[in-house]
N, C-alpha and C positions, 0 to 999 in steps of 0.2 A: 926436120923433124927429128924428134929426146930419140938417141936408143941406149942410154944409161936410161939402168932402174932406178937407183938416187933419181936422178932429174928426174923420172917418167912421177916417184914415188912425188918430192917433191912439189913438182909442178901443181899440185893436188893437193899440197898440202898436207900428206901423206907424210908421216914419222919410216924412215927406213929403213925399223927393224932385221934381225938377222933373218928371223922366222917371216916378214915380208917380202923380204929378196930372194928369198931362199927358193921361199913359194913361187913368187913369178920364173927364178932363170929355171924349176924346176919342169913350169909350164910350157916356157917359150924352147926346150928344149927333145921334150913332148907332147908336141902338139897333139888335141882328142886323147890328152888325160884322163883315166875318171879317179875324182877326190885321194879315192885311195892311193894308188897311182903316185898320184903327189907326191901324199903321205909320204912311201914309201923311198923317192928321192928327195927329197925335203930332210927326209931322216941319215938318210948315206952322205948328204950336204952335212950338214952341220951338230947330225947325233941327237940328241932326244926336244920331239918336240909334241902338244900334246893332237893330238886327229878335230879337233876343236877348234885349235887357234890357225893349224890349215885351215878351214873348212871358214872360220872368219873369215881367213886372208881373201880368201876364191869371193867369199861375198861380196867385199868390198871391192878390190877390180870389178870385178861384175860390172858392183855398181857404178864406179868411175871413169867407164869404160875401156878399162885396160887390158882386161882378158872378156873374153863371150863364151857363156855357158851354150849350150846345145844339147837336148835328148830327143836324139833319135827314141823311134815307139819301140819296147821293151829293153832301153839298155839303160841305165847308170846314167848320166848327166855329165856331159866333157869337156875337158874346158882346154882353149885353145888363144894366143896368143897374135893373130891376126883378125884383126875388130878394122869398122869403118870402110868394109868396100860390100857388106849385103851376100857374100859367097854363097857358095850353098856345098854340099857332100854327097857322095857316094858313098857305100855301103855295102859291105859284102854280109850278106843274110848266111852265110855259115860260119863266118870265119871277129865276124865286125870289125874287120877296119874297113876306117873313114878314112881318105883321103879329100882334098877339096877342089872343088869345083867352079871357077870362075865362070860372075854371072850371065846365067843364057843370054839375057840383049838388055843393050842398050844401060840408065843408070842408074843408082837405088830407088825404086823398090826388084827393079828389072823384071821383074810381073805389072802389069797388071790388073786389076780387080772386076769385074766386069758388071759388076753392085757392090761400093766400099763402102753400106747403109750409113753414109754419111760419115764413114772415121775419115782422119785423116791418116795415112796409110805411109809406114816410115819406115817399113823392111814385113818382104819375104821370104820365106823360108822352105826352100826346096831341097828335099832330100832324095835324090835316088839308089834305089836297092837294085845288086844283081847280086853278079861271084864275082869277086876277085880273080887276077890271074893265077896265084898260088891252085886256092882253092878249085880253080876249073881244072887245073894242074894234077891236083890228089883225085879230081872225077874220078877225069876220065884214067887218069892210073888202075884206081882200084875198080874199077865198070868192071861187069860181066860182059864178053862178048854175046854178041846175040847169033842163036846158029839156025 
């Protein structure tokens, strides 16, 4: 399994530009990051880079299977480096924190549709919603006790 970003890009016939490498490093360092977060991380890493360069790199990496793009309802797209295992996500309704959840049962796509309507299904996307531990704590701390 190739882990070096240079080698990952070259294995797919892609140039390992400074911008692409910085985008890849940013997503790997900050899973479930928005494109704006990636842009900030890249600028902190290598200096000036255009928003379009970051979006182009993210799109290319998703197309190449190097990154995964998820878009929880009501949220901007998020990018992560965990690919190929069809894992799921748990999302906090208050703060938006996202964490990985391993596949519920079995192998890809982890869920079997009752009726596939003739599709060849290769992925199932599940989002679990709730309150993260910190938001639960904050909610309990600020709740007014009933009399």
